[in-house]
C-alpha positions in Angstrom: 148.7 19.5 87.2 147.8 22.8 88.8 147.1 22.3 92.5 144.4 24.6 93.7 144.0 26.2 97.1 141.5 24.7 99.5 139.4 27.2 101.5 137.7 24.7 103.8 137.1 21.0 104.4 133.7 20.8 106.0 133.0 17.6 107.8 129.6 16.3 108.8 127.9 18.2 106.0 124.2 17.4 105.4 123.3 19.6 102.5 125.8 18.7 99.8 124.5 15.4 98.7 123.0 12.3 100.4 123.9 11.2 103.9 126.7 12.5 106.1 129.4 14.0 103.9 132.7 15.8 103.9 132.7 18.8 101.5 135.9 20.1 100.0 135.9 23.7 98.9 138.4 24.5 96.1 139.3 28.1 95.4 138.6 29.5 91.9 135.5 30.2 89.8 135.1 31.9 86.4 131.5 33.0 87.1 130.9 36.2 89.1 127.4 35.8 90.6 126.8 39.1 92.4 124.9 37.3 95.2 127.6 34.6 95.8 127.7 33.6 99.5 131.2 32.1 99.2 133.2 35.0 97.7 136.4 33.6 99.2 136.2 30.8 96.7 136.1 33.0 93.6 139.7 34.2 93.3 142.3 31.4 92.7 144.8 33.4 94.7 145.4 33.4 98.4 143.6 36.2 100.3 143.0 37.2 104.0 140.1 38.0 106.2 140.4 41.1 108.4 138.2 41.2 111.5 138.3 44.8 113.0 136.7 43.7 116.3 139.7 41.5 117.1 142.3 44.1 116.2 144.1 45.7 119.1 146.0 48.2 117.0 149.4 46.9 117.9 150.8 47.9 114.4 152.7 44.6 113.8 150.9 44.1 110.5 151.8 47.7 109.4 155.5 47.1 110.2 155.9 44.0 108.2 153.8 44.9 105.0 156.3 45.3 102.1 153.7 47.2 100.0 152.6 49.6 102.7 148.9 48.6 102.3 148.1 49.0 106.0 148.2 52.0 108.3 147.1 52.7 111.9 144.1 55.0 112.4 142.6 56.5 115.5 138.9 56.0 115.7 136.4 58.6 117.1 136.0 56.4 120.2 139.8 56.7 120.9 140.5 53.1 119.8 143.4 52.5 117.4 142.7 50.1 114.5 144.1 49.4 111.1 143.0 50.8 107.7 143.8 48.6 104.7 144.1 49.4 101.0 144.4 46.0 99.3 145.0 47.5 95.8 148.8 46.8 95.9 148.6 43.8 98.3 151.3 41.3 97.3 149.5 38.4 99.1 152.7 37.5 101.0 150.6 36.9 104.2 153.3 38.4 106.4 150.6 40.5 108.1 148.7 37.3 108.9 151.8 35.7 110.4 152.5 38.9 112.5 149.0 39.2 113.9 148.7 38.0 117.5 144.9 38.2 117.9 143.7 36.4 114.7 142.4 39.7 113.4 143.8 38.5 110.1 143.4 34.9 108.9 144.5 33.3 105.6 141.9 32.3 103.1 143.2 29.3 101.0 145.7 26.6 101.8 147.7 24.5 99.3 146.9 20.8 99.9 147.9 17.8 97.9 145.4 15.0 96.9 147.0 12.8 99.6 146.5 15.5 102.3 142.9 16.0 101.3 142.3 12.2 101.3 143.8 11.8 104.7 141.3 14.2 106.2 138.2 13.4 104.1 138.5 9.6 104.5 138.8 9.7 108.2 135.0 9.7 108.4 134.5 6.7 106.1 132.6 4.9 108.8 130.0 7.7 108.9 129.7 7.6 105.1 129.0 3.9 105.1 126.4 4.1 107.8 124.5 7.0 106.4 124.9 6.5 102.6 127.1 9.6 102.5 130.5 10.3 101.0 132.7 13.2 99.8 131.5 16.2 97.8 134.0 18.3 95.8 132.8 21.9 95.7 134.1 25.4 95.3 134.2 27.9 93.7 133.8 25.4 90.9 135.9 22.2 90.9 135.8 22.1 87.1 138.0 25.2 87.1 140.7 22.7 88.2 139.8 19.8 85.9 143.0 17.7 86.2 143.2 18.0 90.0 139.4 17.3 90.4 139.6 14.3 88.2 142.6 12.9 90.2 140.8 13.6 93.5 137.6 12.0 92.4 139.4 9.0 91.1 141.3 8.5 94.3 138.2 8.9 96.5 136.2 6.4 94.3 139.1 3.9 94.5 138.4 3.8 98.3 134.8 2.8 97.5 133.4 6.2 98.7 130.4 8.0 97.1 131.7 11.0 95.1 129.6 14.1 94.4 130.6 17.3 92.6 129.0 20.7 92.9 129.4 22.7 89.7 127.8 25.1 87.3 128.8 23.0 84.4 130.4 26.1 82.8 133.1 24.5 80.6 132.6 25.1 76.9 134.5 21.9 76.2 132.7 18.7 77.1 136.0 16.9 77.3 136.6 18.6 80.7 133.5 16.8 82.1 133.5 13.5 80.3 136.4 11.8 82.1 134.6 12.4 85.4 131.7 10.1 84.4 133.6 7.0 85.6 134.3 8.4 89.1 131.4 10.7 90.1 128.2 9.3 91.5 126.3 12.5 91.6 126.6 15.8 89.7 124.9 18.7 91.6 124.5 21.4 89.1 123.6 25.0 89.8 121.2 26.4 87.2 121.0 30.2 87.9 118.8 31.3 85.0 117.2 30.1 81.8 117.3 33.6 80.3 120.3 33.7 78.0 120.6 37.5 77.9 120.3 37.9 81.6 122.6 35.0 82.3 125.4 36.5 80.3 124.9 40.1 81.5 124.7 39.3 85.2 126.7 36.1 85.6 129.3 36.9 83.0 129.1 33.6 81.2 127.0 32.2 78.3 124.1 30.0 79.2 124.1 27.6 76.3 127.3 25.7 77.1 125.8 25.0 80.6 122.6 23.6 79.1 124.6 21.6 76.5 126.6 20.0 79.3 123.6 19.3 81.4 121.9 17.5 78.5 125.1 15.6 77.7 125.2 14.4 81.3 121.6 13.3 81.0 122.4 11.5 77.7 125.3 9.8 79.4 123.1 8.4 82.1 124.8 10.4 84.9 123.0 11.0 88.2 122.1 14.7 88.3 120.5 16.9 90.9 119.7 20.5 90.1 120.2 23.4 92.5 118.2 26.6 91.8 119.3 29.7 93.7 116.3 32.0 93.8 117.5 35.5 93.9 115.4 38.7 94.5 115.0 40.7 91.4 117.0 38.3 89.3 115.2 35.0 88.8 112.1 35.1 91.1 109.5 36.2 88.7 106.6 34.0 87.5 108.2 33.9 84.0 111.5 32.6 85.6 109.6 30.0 87.5 107.7 28.9 84.3 111.0 28.6 82.5 112.5 26.3 85.1 109.3 24.2 85.3 109.2 23.8 81.5 112.8 23.0 81.0 113.3 20.7 84.0 110.0 19.0 83.4 111.2 17.8 80.0 114.0 15.9 81.9 112.0 14.9 84.9 112.6 11.2 84.4 116.3 11.6 84.2 116.9 13.9 87.2 117.5 12.8 90.8 115.7 15.9 92.0 115.8 19.7 92.4 116.8 21.8 95.4 115.4 25.3 95.6 117.8 27.5 97.5 116.3 30.8 98.6 118.7 33.8 98.7 120.2 34.5 102.1 122.4 37.2 103.6 125.1 34.9 105.1 127.7 36.2 102.6 127.6 39.8 103.6 130.1 39.5 106.4 132.6 37.6 104.2 132.6 40.5 101.6 133.4 42.9 104.4 136.1 40.8 105.9 137.7 40.4 102.4 137.6 44.2 101.9 135.1 43.7 99.0 132.0 45.2 100.5 131.8 47.9 97.8 131.4 45.3 95.0 128.6 43.3 96.8 125.5 44.5 95.0 123.1 42.6 97.4 124.2 44.5 100.5 121.0 45.3 102.4 118.8 43.2 100.1 116.2 41.4 102.2 115.6 37.7 101.9 112.4 36.6 100.2 109.9 34.9 102.5 110.2 31.1 102.0 106.6 31.0 100.7 107.8 32.9 97.6 109.3 29.8 96.1 106.3 27.5 96.8 104.8 28.0 93.3 108.1 26.9 91.8 108.2 23.9 94.0 104.6 22.9 93.3 105.1 23.4 89.5 108.2 21.2 89.5 106.4 18.4 91.4 103.5 18.6 88.9 106.0 18.5 86.1 107.1 15.1 87.4 110.3 15.9 89.3 110.7 13.0 91.8 112.2 15.0 94.7 111.9 18.8 95.3 113.4 20.4 98.4 113.2 24.0 99.7 115.9 25.1 102.1 114.6 25.6 105.7 110.9 25.7 104.8 108.6 24.2 107.4 104.9 23.6 107.8 103.4 24.7 104.5 100.9 22.6 102.6 100.5 22.6 98.9 97.2 22.4 97.0 97.6 18.6 96.7 98.1 18.3 100.5 101.8 17.5 100.2 103.4 18.8 103.3 106.8 20.6 103.1 108.8 19.1 106.0 112.1 20.3 107.5 114.7 17.5 107.0 117.8 19.6 107.0 117.0 21.4 103.8 113.2 20.9 104.1 111.4 18.9 101.4 108.3 18.2 99.5 107.5 14.5 99.4 
């Protein structure tokens, strides 16, 4: 069983399933969404963040790097900092160990199932009192099927609610099927219903994702859909109509839909990872929250039981349904 790296174990999470939760972020994802706000979870390998503002230019990282990827530079303000070329980085993390100011920090730690359980289950009392539990996220946890299955099995054996956040990308249903016995909620990202656009932009075919969603529905699994609404990608009236039509056909079987408006929180991560040149959404402004109201109203009219919009407050629909802020904001 391949043991993945863990980028973070986030406690007291309120947006990754019902109640108070602990979310475990595994490293590794085959999709390459250009707006991804967790770029540190894409590569299965260990990486490091570099924060120039913390760097004092001591040169310790330069001295220990076996590949010579770092060098000292004198800025125009007279301050010495470090210039990094990560092309030949061996990911040995010697530079991180040598840094005295936390200007470099490691991204991804190897943790066993037992170590994850020890931390995640320490908040079991909060799970019971709030109807919460543990969410396995990423990256995509299905990129590590054997580990995710074992982790879900062990969490469920402790009588804790288990959710998984995934894009349902596997082309083989046998990757997902074993999880049905241990996962209480599948939270599935649905990025587009345009096959051509999905493959060109996301780098993965759409049809296997739809097949897996429909097989989850047929199996009686509890499913909640996440729709990331991205400027210029899936925010057109046609995109909204496609979502409403497709999800409306499955309205009786879905737990609900969460509309996640694009935000810029990932920009700093790309810069800290040395990947700012590949971030195609650098400088793209967030859509006003009102942009997704037609999608939310259409999904409600199509019969979806619960529709939420992240952070949207104080807007009323044509049917006088108020969108309230309850962490993610919701239409009730």
